[in-house]
Biopython code that builds the backbone (N, CA, C, O; Angstrom):
import numpy as np
from Bio.PDB.StructureBuilder import StructureBuilder

atoms = [
    (1, "MET", "N", (70.443, -62.521, 43.753)),
    (1, "MET", "CA", (69.941, -62.030, 45.028)),
    (1, "MET", "C", (68.678, -62.796, 45.403)),
    (1, "MET", "O", (67.821, -63.050, 44.557)),
    (2, "LYS", "N", (68.577, -63.146, 46.629)),
    (2, "LYS", "CA", (67.380, -63.810, 47.143)),
    (2, "LYS", "C", (66.418, -62.757, 47.674)),
    (2, "LYS", "O", (66.817, -61.648, 48.031)),
    (3, "TYR", "N", (65.147, -63.128, 47.719)),
    (3, "TYR", "CA", (64.104, -62.214, 48.185)),
    (3, "TYR", "C", (63.229, -62.917, 49.204)),
    (3, "TYR", "O", (63.146, -64.145, 49.235)),
    (4, "LEU", "N", (62.578, -62.119, 50.035)),
    (4, "LEU", "CA", (61.551, -62.627, 50.931)),
    (4, "LEU", "C", (60.222, -62.550, 50.196)),
    (4, "LEU", "O", (60.005, -61.624, 49.415)),
    (5, "ASN", "N", (59.336, -63.499, 50.429)),
    (5, "ASN", "CA", (58.019, -63.503, 49.792)),
    (5, "ASN", "C", (56.954, -63.819, 50.834)),
    (5, "ASN", "O", (57.117, -64.710, 51.667)),
    (6, "TYR", "N", (55.844, -63.056, 50.766)),
    (6, "TYR", "CA", (54.745, -63.254, 51.704)),
    (6, "TYR", "C", (53.495, -62.591, 51.140)),
    (6, "TYR", "O", (53.514, -61.410, 50.793)),
    (7, "LYS", "N", (52.426, -63.342, 51.051)),
    (7, "LYS", "CA", (51.124, -62.841, 50.590)),
    (7, "LYS", "C", (51.217, -62.096, 49.254)),
    (7, "LYS", "O", (50.523, -61.100, 49.049)),
    (8, "GLY", "N", (52.067, -62.573, 48.355)),
    (8, "GLY", "CA", (52.195, -61.966, 47.042)),
    (8, "GLY", "C", (53.145, -60.783, 46.984)),
    (8, "GLY", "O", (53.323, -60.198, 45.916)),
    (9, "TYR", "N", (53.754, -60.419, 48.089)),
    (9, "TYR", "CA", (54.694, -59.312, 48.139)),
    (9, "TYR", "C", (56.116, -59.862, 48.225)),
    (9, "TYR", "O", (56.354, -60.907, 48.831)),
    (10, "SER", "N", (57.057, -59.143, 47.609)),
    (10, "SER", "CA", (58.468, -59.528, 47.651)),
    (10, "SER", "C", (59.251, -58.423, 48.323)),
    (10, "SER", "O", (58.915, -57.244, 48.206)),
    (11, "GLY", "N", (60.296, -58.813, 49.026)),
    (11, "GLY", "CA", (61.122, -57.831, 49.708)),
    (11, "GLY", "C", (62.597, -58.116, 49.533)),
    (11, "GLY", "O", (63.011, -59.269, 49.413)),
    (12, "SER", "N", (63.380, -57.063, 49.519)),
    (12, "SER", "CA", (64.823, -57.181, 49.359)),
    (12, "SER", "C", (65.473, -57.610, 50.674)),
    (12, "SER", "O", (64.884, -57.495, 51.749)),
    (13, "ILE", "N", (66.696, -58.104, 50.557)),
    (13, "ILE", "CA", (67.507, -58.477, 51.717)),
    (13, "ILE", "C", (68.862, -57.795, 51.541)),
    (13, "ILE", "O", (69.593, -58.074, 50.591)),
    (14, "GLU", "N", (69.182, -56.903, 52.467)),
    (14, "GLU", "CA", (70.452, -56.182, 52.414)),
    (14, "GLU", "C", (71.096, -56.217, 53.789)),
    (14, "GLU", "O", (70.457, -56.561, 54.784)),
    (15, "TYR", "N", (72.373, -55.855, 53.826)),
    (15, "TYR", "CA", (73.113, -55.867, 55.089)),
    (15, "TYR", "C", (73.818, -54.533, 55.272)),
    (15, "TYR", "O", (74.463, -54.025, 54.355)),
    (16, "SER", "N", (73.686, -53.973, 56.464)),
    (16, "SER", "CA", (74.390, -52.745, 56.822)),
    (16, "SER", "C", (75.554, -53.113, 57.731)),
    (16, "SER", "O", (75.357, -53.484, 58.888)),
    (17, "GLU", "N", (76.770, -53.008, 57.199)),
    (17, "GLU", "CA", (77.962, -53.280, 58.007)),
    (17, "GLU", "C", (78.042, -52.303, 59.161)),
    (17, "GLU", "O", (78.397, -52.668, 60.282)),
    (18, "GLU", "N", (77.705, -51.050, 58.871)),
    (18, "GLU", "CA", (77.785, -49.986, 59.859)),
    (18, "GLU", "C", (76.919, -50.277, 61.085)),
    (18, "GLU", "O", (77.347, -50.074, 62.221)),
    (19, "ASP", "N", (75.692, -50.757, 60.841)),
    (19, "ASP", "CA", (74.751, -51.023, 61.940)),
    (19, "ASP", "C", (74.760, -52.474, 62.384)),
    (19, "ASP", "O", (74.237, -52.797, 63.450)),
    (20, "GLY", "N", (75.346, -53.352, 61.585)),
    (20, "GLY", "CA", (75.323, -54.778, 61.909)),
    (20, "GLY", "C", (73.925, -55.367, 61.811)),
    (20, "GLY", "O", (73.574, -56.291, 62.545)),
    (21, "LEU", "N", (73.130, -54.821, 60.892)),
    (21, "LEU", "CA", (71.735, -55.251, 60.756)),
    (21, "LEU", "C", (71.428, -55.691, 59.328)),
    (21, "LEU", "O", (72.003, -55.185, 58.365)),
    (22, "LEU", "N", (70.519, -56.633, 59.219)),
    (22, "LEU", "CA", (69.895, -56.969, 57.950)),
    (22, "LEU", "C", (68.706, -56.035, 57.799)),
    (22, "LEU", "O", (68.048, -55.708, 58.787)),
    (23, "PHE", "N", (68.423, -55.602, 56.580)),
    (23, "PHE", "CA", (67.275, -54.724, 56.345)),
    (23, "PHE", "C", (66.772, -54.933, 54.928)),
    (23, "PHE", "O", (67.428, -55.582, 54.112)),
    (24, "GLY", "N", (65.613, -54.382, 54.646)),
    (24, "GLY", "CA", (65.072, -54.476, 53.304)),
    (24, "GLY", "C", (63.849, -53.614, 53.145)),
    (24, "GLY", "O", (63.397, -52.953, 54.080)),
    (25, "LYS", "N", (63.317, -53.637, 51.924)),
    (25, "LYS", "CA", (62.086, -52.912, 51.650)),
    (25, "LYS", "C", (61.219, -53.746, 50.722)),
    (25, "LYS", "O", (61.721, -54.567, 49.954)),
    (26, "VAL", "N", (59.917, -53.529, 50.800)),
    (26, "VAL", "CA", (58.962, -54.224, 49.946)),
    (26, "VAL", "C", (59.105, -53.658, 48.541)),
    (26, "VAL", "O", (59.151, -52.441, 48.357)),
    (27, "LEU", "N", (59.175, -54.534, 47.559)),
    (27, "LEU", "CA", (59.424, -54.146, 46.175)),
    (27, "LEU", "C", (58.132, -54.100, 45.357)),
    (27, "LEU", "O", (57.190, -54.847, 45.619)),
    (28, "GLY", "N", (58.108, -53.226, 44.380)),
    (28, "GLY", "CA", (57.003, -53.207, 43.429)),
    (28, "GLY", "C", (55.798, -52.390, 43.830)),
    (28, "GLY", "O", (54.756, -52.476, 43.179)),
    (29, "ILE", "N", (55.910, -51.594, 44.890)),
    (29, "ILE", "CA", (54.815, -50.709, 45.273)),
    (29, "ILE", "C", (55.389, -49.321, 45.511)),
    (29, "ILE", "O", (56.570, -49.176, 45.827)),
    (30, "SER", "N", (54.546, -48.295, 45.358)),
    (30, "SER", "CA", (55.014, -46.954, 45.695)),
    (30, "SER", "C", (54.912, -46.801, 47.207)),
    (30, "SER", "O", (54.161, -47.531, 47.854)),
    (31, "GLY", "N", (55.629, -45.899, 47.749)),
    (31, "GLY", "CA", (55.667, -45.775, 49.199)),
    (31, "GLY", "C", (56.736, -46.701, 49.749)),
    (31, "GLY", "O", (57.257, -47.563, 49.042)),
    (32, "LEU", "N", (57.046, -46.514, 50.992)),
    (32, "LEU", "CA", (58.131, -47.275, 51.601)),
    (32, "LEU", "C", (57.612, -48.158, 52.720)),
    (32, "LEU", "O", (57.072, -47.674, 53.715)),
    (33, "LEU", "N", (57.786, -49.459, 52.542)),
    (33, "LEU", "CA", (57.551, -50.430, 53.602)),
    (33, "LEU", "C", (58.904, -51.079, 53.850)),
    (33, "LEU", "O", (59.412, -51.817, 53.005)),
    (34, "SER", "N", (59.488, -50.801, 55.017)),
    (34, "SER", "CA", (60.812, -51.344, 55.307)),
    (34, "SER", "C", (60.756, -52.214, 56.551)),
    (34, "SER", "O", (59.783, -52.190, 57.305)),
    (35, "TYR", "N", (61.823, -52.983, 56.751)),
    (35, "TYR", "CA", (61.903, -53.925, 57.864)),
    (35, "TYR", "C", (63.375, -54.182, 58.152)),
    (35, "TYR", "O", (64.239, -53.891, 57.325)),
    (36, "GLU", "N", (63.653, -54.730, 59.333)),
    (36, "GLU", "CA", (65.033, -55.023, 59.699)),
    (36, "GLU", "C", (65.086, -56.134, 60.733)),
    (36, "GLU", "O", (64.067, -56.527, 61.302)),
    (37, "GLY", "N", (66.272, -56.625, 60.961)),
    (37, "GLY", "CA", (66.477, -57.654, 61.974)),
    (37, "GLY", "C", (67.950, -57.956, 62.135)),
    (37, "GLY", "O", (68.748, -57.723, 61.227)),
    (38, "GLU", "N", (68.304, -58.478, 63.297)),
    (38, "GLU", "CA", (69.694, -58.857, 63.533)),
    (38, "GLU", "C", (70.012, -60.231, 62.956)),
    (38, "GLU", "O", (71.173, -60.545, 62.694)),
    (39, "THR", "N", (68.975, -61.053, 62.759)),
    (39, "THR", "CA", (69.150, -62.384, 62.186)),
    (39, "THR", "C", (68.185, -62.548, 61.016)),
    (39, "THR", "O", (67.284, -61.734, 60.819)),
    (40, "GLY", "N", (68.386, -63.594, 60.258)),
    (40, "GLY", "CA", (67.478, -63.871, 59.153)),
    (40, "GLY", "C", (66.054, -64.091, 59.630)),
    (40, "GLY", "O", (65.105, -63.617, 59.005)),
    (41, "LYS", "N", (65.901, -64.810, 60.737)),
    (41, "LYS", "CA", (64.560, -65.066, 61.279)),
    (41, "LYS", "C", (63.890, -63.771, 61.721)),
    (41, "LYS", "O", (62.696, -63.580, 61.490)),
    (42, "GLU", "N", (64.656, -62.872, 62.361)),
    (42, "GLU", "CA", (64.099, -61.587, 62.777)),
    (42, "GLU", "C", (63.706, -60.745, 61.567)),
    (42, "GLU", "O", (62.664, -60.090, 61.568)),
    (43, "LEU", "N", (64.546, -60.767, 60.539)),
    (43, "LEU", "CA", (64.247, -60.016, 59.322)),
    (43, "LEU", "C", (62.957, -60.519, 58.694)),
    (43, "LEU", "O", (62.091, -59.728, 58.317)),
    (44, "GLU", "N", (62.832, -61.831, 58.583)),
    (44, "GLU", "CA", (61.631, -62.417, 57.985)),
    (44, "GLU", "C", (60.391, -62.096, 58.807)),
    (44, "GLU", "O", (59.339, -61.787, 58.246)),
    (45, "ARG", "N", (60.503, -62.166, 60.118)),
    (45, "ARG", "CA", (59.361, -61.856, 60.987)),
    (45, "ARG", "C", (58.942, -60.394, 60.822)),
    (45, "ARG", "O", (57.751, -60.100, 60.716)),
    (46, "ASP", "N", (59.918, -59.471, 60.801)),
    (46, "ASP", "CA", (59.592, -58.052, 60.660)),
    (46, "ASP", "C", (59.015, -57.762, 59.270)),
    (46, "ASP", "O", (58.136, -56.912, 59.128)),
    (47, "PHE", "N", (59.509, -58.466, 58.245)),
    (47, "PHE", "CA", (58.965, -58.336, 56.885)),
    (47, "PHE", "C", (57.483, -58.713, 56.887)),
    (47, "PHE", "O", (56.649, -57.959, 56.388)),
    (48, "LYS", "N", (57.161, -59.867, 57.443)),
    (48, "LYS", "CA", (55.772, -60.323, 57.473)),
    (48, "LYS", "C", (54.898, -59.381, 58.293)),
    (48, "LYS", "O", (53.762, -59.093, 57.916)),
    (49, "GLU", "N", (55.429, -58.902, 59.412)),
    (49, "GLU", "CA", (54.667, -57.966, 60.241)),
    (49, "GLU", "C", (54.411, -56.654, 59.503)),
    (49, "GLU", "O", (53.342, -56.063, 59.656)),
    (50, "SER", "N", (55.370, -56.191, 58.710)),
    (50, "SER", "CA", (55.165, -54.942, 57.967)),
    (50, "SER", "C", (54.099, -55.116, 56.884)),
    (50, "SER", "O", (53.314, -54.202, 56.633)),
    (51, "ILE", "N", (54.070, -56.287, 56.243)),
    (51, "ILE", "CA", (53.028, -56.562, 55.237)),
    (51, "ILE", "C", (51.668, -56.628, 55.913)),
    (51, "ILE", "O", (50.711, -56.010, 55.446)),
    (52, "ASP", "N", (51.576, -57.374, 57.011)),
    (52, "ASP", "CA", (50.300, -57.487, 57.732)),
    (52, "ASP", "C", (49.815, -56.124, 58.224)),
    (52, "ASP", "O", (48.624, -55.823, 58.138)),
    (53, "ALA", "N", (50.735, -55.295, 58.741)),
    (53, "ALA", "CA", (50.355, -53.966, 59.223)),
    (53, "ALA", "C", (49.857, -53.101, 58.062)),
    (53, "ALA", "O", (48.881, -52.365, 58.209)),
    (54, "TYR", "N", (50.521, -53.191, 56.921)),
    (54, "TYR", "CA", (50.103, -52.439, 55.736)),
    (54, "TYR", "C", (48.710, -52.865, 55.296)),
    (54, "TYR", "O", (47.860, -52.018, 55.024)),
    (55, "LEU", "N", (48.470, -54.162, 55.224)),
    (55, "LEU", "CA", (47.162, -54.664, 54.802)),
    (55, "LEU", "C", (46.070, -54.276, 55.802)),
    (55, "LEU", "O", (44.960, -53.921, 55.403)),
    (56, "ASP", "N", (46.380, -54.341, 57.095)),
    (56, "ASP", "CA", (45.419, -53.923, 58.124)),
    (56, "ASP", "C", (45.100, -52.434, 58.003)),
    (56, "ASP", "O", (43.941, -52.033, 58.115)),
    (57, "GLU", "N", (46.125, -51.618, 57.777)),
    (57, "GLU", "CA", (45.935, -50.179, 57.640)),
    (57, "GLU", "C", (45.055, -49.864, 56.430)),
    (57, "GLU", "O", (44.165, -49.016, 56.507)),
    (58, "CYS", "N", (45.306, -50.541, 55.328)),
    (58, "CYS", "CA", (44.486, -50.330, 54.128)),
    (58, "CYS", "C", (43.032, -50.695, 54.412)),
    (58, "CYS", "O", (42.113, -49.978, 54.015)),
    (59, "LYS", "N", (42.835, -51.809, 55.097)),
    (59, "LYS", "CA", (41.471, -52.250, 55.422)),
    (59, "LYS", "C", (40.771, -51.230, 56.315)),
    (59, "LYS", "O", (39.610, -50.893, 56.085)),
    (60, "GLU", "N", (41.480, -50.736, 57.340)),
    (60, "GLU", "CA", (40.902, -49.755, 58.257)),
    (60, "GLU", "C", (40.527, -48.463, 57.539)),
    (60, "GLU", "O", (39.511, -47.840, 57.849)),
    (61, "GLU", "N", (41.358, -48.068, 56.576)),
    (61, "GLU", "CA", (41.116, -46.828, 55.844)),
    (61, "GLU", "C", (40.189, -47.018, 54.653)),
    (61, "GLU", "O", (39.847, -46.052, 53.971)),
    (62, "GLY", "N", (39.781, -48.257, 54.400)),
    (62, "GLY", "CA", (38.884, -48.546, 53.292)),
    (62, "GLY", "C", (39.505, -48.345, 51.923)),
    (62, "GLY", "O", (38.804, -48.065, 50.951)),
    (63, "LYS", "N", (40.827, -48.489, 51.845)),
    (63, "LYS", "CA", (41.484, -48.338, 50.540)),
    (63, "LYS", "C", (42.047, -49.674, 50.074)),
    (63, "LYS", "O", (42.365, -50.553, 50.876)),
    (64, "GLU", "N", (42.160, -49.798, 48.777)),
    (64, "GLU", "CA", (42.654, -51.032, 48.167)),
    (64, "GLU", "C", (44.171, -51.084, 48.308)),
    (64, "GLU", "O", (44.847, -50.133, 47.916)),
    (65, "PRO", "N", (44.728, -52.165, 48.855)),
    (65, "PRO", "CA", (46.194, -52.262, 48.939)),
    (65, "PRO", "C", (46.795, -52.351, 47.534)),
    (65, "PRO", "O", (46.202, -52.923, 46.619)),
    (66, "GLN", "N", (47.964, -51.781, 47.394)),
    (66, "GLN", "CA", (48.644, -51.866, 46.098)),
    (66, "GLN", "C", (49.040, -53.308, 45.826)),
    (66, "GLN", "O", (49.476, -54.030, 46.722)),
    (67, "LYS", "N", (48.883, -53.702, 44.605)),
    (67, "LYS", "CA", (49.306, -55.031, 44.160)),
    (67, "LYS", "C", (50.671, -54.870, 43.501)),
    (67, "LYS", "O", (50.809, -54.111, 42.541)),
    (68, "PRO", "N", (51.668, -55.569, 44.002)),
    (68, "PRO", "CA", (52.975, -55.451, 43.368)),
    (68, "PRO", "C", (53.008, -56.207, 42.046)),
    (68, "PRO", "O", (52.369, -57.249, 41.904)),
    (69, "PHE", "N", (53.739, -55.690, 41.104)),
    (69, "PHE", "CA", (53.982, -56.370, 39.839)),
    (69, "PHE", "C", (52.685, -56.875, 39.207)),
    (69, "PHE", "O", (52.444, -58.079, 39.115)),
    (70, "LYS", "N", (51.865, -55.927, 38.779)),
    (70, "LYS", "CA", (50.545, -56.227, 38.227)),
    (70, "LYS", "C", (50.588, -56.943, 36.888)),
    (70, "LYS", "O", (49.569, -57.453, 36.422)),
    (71, "GLY", "N", (51.761, -56.984, 36.265)),
    (71, "GLY", "CA", (51.844, -57.637, 34.960)),
    (71, "GLY", "C", (51.717, -56.667, 33.806)),
    (71, "GLY", "O", (51.570, -57.084, 32.657)),
    (72, "SER", "N", (51.771, -55.384, 34.095)),
    (72, "SER", "CA", (51.668, -54.367, 33.069)),
    (72, "SER", "C", (52.741, -53.323, 33.314)),
    (72, "SER", "O", (52.863, -52.790, 34.417)),
    (73, "PHE", "N", (53.528, -53.029, 32.266)),
    (73, "PHE", "CA", (54.537, -51.984, 32.385)),
    (73, "PHE", "C", (54.884, -51.452, 31.001)),
    (73, "PHE", "O", (54.693, -52.140, 29.998)),
    (74, "ASN", "N", (55.389, -50.241, 30.953)),
    (74, "ASN", "CA", (55.802, -49.625, 29.689)),
    (74, "ASN", "C", (57.288, -49.835, 29.505)),
    (74, "ASN", "O", (58.061, -49.754, 30.460)),
    (75, "VAL", "N", (57.683, -50.104, 28.278)),
    (75, "VAL", "CA", (59.092, -50.305, 27.964)),
    (75, "VAL", "C", (59.455, -49.385, 26.813)),
    (75, "VAL", "O", (58.744, -49.342, 25.809)),
    (76, "ARG", "N", (60.540, -48.656, 26.939)),
    (76, "ARG", "CA", (61.022, -47.800, 25.860)),
    (76, "ARG", "C", (62.226, -48.486, 25.226)),
    (76, "ARG", "O", (63.205, -48.802, 25.901)),
    (77, "ILE", "N", (62.137, -48.710, 23.919)),
    (77, "ILE", "CA", (63.221, -49.357, 23.179)),
    (77, "ILE", "C", (63.474, -48.566, 21.898)),
    (77, "ILE", "O", (62.602, -47.816, 21.460)),
    (78, "PRO", "N", (64.633, -48.717, 21.301)),
    (78, "PRO", "CA", (64.894, -48.030, 20.035)),
    (78, "PRO", "C", (63.886, -48.455, 18.964)),
    (78, "PRO", "O", (63.422, -49.595, 18.957)),
    (79, "SER", "N", (63.555, -47.539, 18.070)),
    (79, "SER", "CA", (62.529, -47.816, 17.066)),
    (79, "SER", "C", (62.896, -48.987, 16.156)),
    (79, "SER", "O", (62.016, -49.736, 15.733)),
    (80, "ASP", "N", (64.193, -49.156, 15.849)),
    (80, "ASP", "CA", (64.566, -50.276, 14.982)),
    (80, "ASP", "C", (64.356, -51.618, 15.684)),
    (80, "ASP", "O", (63.993, -52.603, 15.040)),
    (81, "LEU", "N", (64.581, -51.661, 16.993)),
    (81, "LEU", "CA", (64.323, -52.887, 17.745)),
    (81, "LEU", "C", (62.826, -53.166, 17.820)),
    (81, "LEU", "O", (62.395, -54.314, 17.712)),
    (82, "HIS", "N", (62.039, -52.113, 18.003)),
    (82, "HIS", "CA", (60.573, -52.231, 18.021)),
    (82, "HIS", "C", (60.099, -52.820, 16.693)),
    (82, "HIS", "O", (59.284, -53.741, 16.666)),
    (83, "GLN", "N", (60.622, -52.274, 15.590)),
    (83, "GLN", "CA", (60.223, -52.751, 14.267)),
    (83, "GLN", "C", (60.594, -54.223, 14.071)),
    (83, "GLN", "O", (59.775, -55.006, 13.588)),
    (84, "ARG", "N", (61.806, -54.601, 14.436)),
    (84, "ARG", "CA", (62.248, -55.987, 14.261)),
    (84, "ARG", "C", (61.400, -56.941, 15.101)),
    (84, "ARG", "O", (61.035, -58.026, 14.648)),
    (85, "ALA", "N", (61.093, -56.526, 16.326)),
    (85, "ALA", "CA", (60.267, -57.368, 17.192)),
    (85, "ALA", "C", (58.860, -57.513, 16.623)),
    (85, "ALA", "O", (58.295, -58.606, 16.620)),
    (86, "ALA", "N", (58.300, -56.410, 16.145)),
    (86, "ALA", "CA", (56.946, -56.449, 15.577)),
    (86, "ALA", "C", (56.895, -57.356, 14.353)),
    (86, "ALA", "O", (55.943, -58.118, 14.186)),
    (87, "LEU", "N", (57.907, -57.281, 13.499)),
    (87, "LEU", "CA", (57.935, -58.124, 12.304)),
    (87, "LEU", "C", (58.102, -59.602, 12.670)),
    (87, "LEU", "O", (57.453, -60.464, 12.079)),
    (88, "LEU", "N", (58.960, -59.892, 13.632)),
    (88, "LEU", "CA", (59.121, -61.282, 14.084)),
    (88, "LEU", "C", (57.823, -61.813, 14.701)),
    (88, "LEU", "O", (57.459, -62.973, 14.505)),
    (89, "ALA", "N", (57.132, -60.948, 15.446)),
    (89, "ALA", "CA", (55.850, -61.351, 16.035)),
    (89, "ALA", "C", (54.839, -61.673, 14.937)),
    (89, "ALA", "O", (54.115, -62.665, 15.027)),
    (90, "MET", "N", (54.791, -60.836, 13.904)),
    (90, "MET", "CA", (53.859, -61.089, 12.805)),
    (90, "MET", "C", (54.199, -62.391, 12.090)),
    (90, "MET", "O", (53.305, -63.168, 11.753)),
    (91, "GLU", "N", (55.476, -62.631, 11.860)),
    (91, "GLU", "CA", (55.902, -63.880, 11.221)),
    (91, "GLU", "C", (55.491, -65.090, 12.040)),
    (91, "GLU", "O", (55.146, -66.135, 11.490)),
    (92, "ALA", "N", (55.529, -64.943, 13.352)),
    (92, "ALA", "CA", (55.157, -66.043, 14.256)),
    (92, "ALA", "C", (53.650, -66.094, 14.484)),
    (92, "ALA", "O", (53.161, -66.937, 15.235)),
    (93, "LYS", "N", (52.906, -65.179, 13.827)),
    (93, "LYS", "CA", (51.448, -65.098, 13.977)),
    (93, "LYS", "C", (51.041, -64.921, 15.445)),
    (93, "LYS", "O", (50.156, -65.608, 15.956)),
    (94, "MET", "N", (51.710, -63.987, 16.094)),
    (94, "MET", "CA", (51.372, -63.670, 17.480)),
    (94, "MET", "C", (51.406, -62.153, 17.663)),
    (94, "MET", "O", (52.006, -61.429, 16.869)),
    (95, "SER", "N", (50.759, -61.698, 18.710)),
    (95, "SER", "CA", (50.764, -60.267, 18.991)),
    (95, "SER", "C", (52.155, -59.860, 19.490)),
    (95, "SER", "O", (52.929, -60.692, 19.965)),
    (96, "LEU", "N", (52.447, -58.577, 19.373)),
    (96, "LEU", "CA", (53.719, -58.071, 19.891)),
    (96, "LEU", "C", (53.787, -58.291, 21.399)),
    (96, "LEU", "O", (54.847, -58.614, 21.935)),
    (97, "ASN", "N", (52.667, -58.118, 22.074)),
    (97, "ASN", "CA", (52.620, -58.339, 23.513)),
    (97, "ASN", "C", (52.997, -59.782, 23.857)),
    (97, "ASN", "O", (53.795, -60.016, 24.764)),
    (98, "ALA", "N", (52.428, -60.740, 23.142)),
    (98, "ALA", "CA", (52.736, -62.152, 23.378)),
    (98, "ALA", "C", (54.200, -62.449, 23.059)),
    (98, "ALA", "O", (54.850, -63.224, 23.759)),
    (99, "PHE", "N", (54.713, -61.826, 21.997)),
    (99, "PHE", "CA", (56.111, -62.010, 21.615)),
    (99, "PHE", "C", (57.053, -61.509, 22.710)),
    (99, "PHE", "O", (58.014, -62.188, 23.073)),
    (100, "VAL", "N", (56.766, -60.316, 23.229)),
    (100, "VAL", "CA", (57.599, -59.740, 24.290)),
    (100, "VAL", "C", (57.503, -60.591, 25.555)),
    (100, "VAL", "O", (58.515, -60.860, 26.203)),
    (101, "ALA", "N", (56.294, -61.013, 25.903)),
    (101, "ALA", "CA", (56.125, -61.856, 27.096)),
    (101, "ALA", "C", (56.909, -63.155, 26.954)),
    (101, "ALA", "O", (57.562, -63.593, 27.901)),
    (102, "GLU", "N", (56.849, -63.768, 25.782)),
    (102, "GLU", "CA", (57.588, -65.014, 25.547)),
    (102, "GLU", "C", (59.093, -64.773, 25.598)),
    (102, "GLU", "O", (59.836, -65.603, 26.122)),
    (103, "SER", "N", (59.543, -63.653, 25.063)),
    (103, "SER", "CA", (60.972, -63.330, 25.087)),
    (103, "SER", "C", (61.455, -63.128, 26.522)),
    (103, "SER", "O", (62.524, -63.612, 26.895)),
    (104, "ILE", "N", (60.676, -62.421, 27.313)),
    (104, "ILE", "CA", (61.048, -62.223, 28.719)),
    (104, "ILE", "C", (61.017, -63.554, 29.458)),
    (104, "ILE", "O", (61.930, -63.864, 30.224)),
    (105, "ARG", "N", (59.966, -64.343, 29.231)),
    (105, "ARG", "CA", (59.852, -65.649, 29.881)),
    (105, "ARG", "C", (61.077, -66.502, 29.568)),
    (105, "ARG", "O", (61.640, -67.131, 30.464)),
    (106, "SER", "N", (61.485, -66.527, 28.324)),
    (106, "SER", "CA", (62.632, -67.315, 27.901)),
    (106, "SER", "C", (63.903, -66.853, 28.615)),
    (106, "SER", "O", (64.697, -67.676, 29.071)),
    (107, "ARG", "N", (64.089, -65.560, 28.710)),
    (107, "ARG", "CA", (65.284, -65.014, 29.370)),
    (107, "ARG", "C", (65.264, -65.277, 30.864)),
    (107, "ARG", "O", (66.281, -65.665, 31.439)),
    (108, "VAL", "N", (64.126, -65.071, 31.495)),
    (108, "VAL", "CA", (64.019, -65.236, 32.946)),
    (108, "VAL", "C", (64.152, -66.708, 33.337)),
    (108, "VAL", "O", (64.908, -67.044, 34.248)),
    (109, "LEU", "N", (63.427, -67.574, 32.656)),
    (109, "LEU", "CA", (63.484, -69.011, 32.991)),
    (109, "LEU", "C", (64.789, -69.640, 32.530)),
    (109, "LEU", "O", (65.248, -70.620, 33.117)),
    (110, "GLY", "N", (65.387, -69.084, 31.486)),
    (110, "GLY", "CA", (66.653, -69.598, 30.999)),
    (110, "GLY", "C", (67.814, -69.264, 31.916)),
    (110, "GLY", "O", (68.863, -69.906, 31.855)),
    (111, "SER", "N", (67.631, -68.250, 32.775)),
    (111, "SER", "CA", (68.714, -67.833, 33.671)),
    (111, "SER", "C", (68.659, -68.533, 35.013)),
    (111, "SER", "O", (69.517, -68.302, 35.864)),
    (112, "VAL", "N", (67.661, -69.388, 35.220)),
    (112, "VAL", "CA", (67.511, -70.051, 36.514)),
    (112, "VAL", "C", (68.483, -71.199, 36.643)),
    (112, "VAL", "O", (68.504, -71.878, 37.669)),
]
sb = StructureBuilder()
sb.init_structure("model")
sb.init_model(0)
sb.init_chain("A")
sb.init_seg("    ")
for serial, (resi, resn, name, xyz) in enumerate(atoms, 1):
    if name == "N":
        sb.init_residue(resn, " ", resi, " ")
    sb.init_atom(name, np.array(xyz, "f"), 0.0, 1.0, " ", f" {name:<3s}", serial, name[0])
structure = sb.get_structure()
């Protein structure tokens, strides 16, 4: 799936057969920022306008805009997998955090 990107924010691209419209939502933040368009150019323009409007609203209200994908998240895995990963990390003389980051990096970049 392809995504729209603007000012550090990413958005989905979907199609509604029923409405004949492209639509999407900003990913990685709580709350709903959505956009739509009849063409790809309209969708992209509405996406950018929704981000700009959100940032302007945050500025007016004196609140910090949410940063999508801050680089921190909790993962729940089976205890035996946790143990195996921790032991492999120790063998490699790296932290478990670095081991997990490298494993994700390898999977994500390997799939490109």
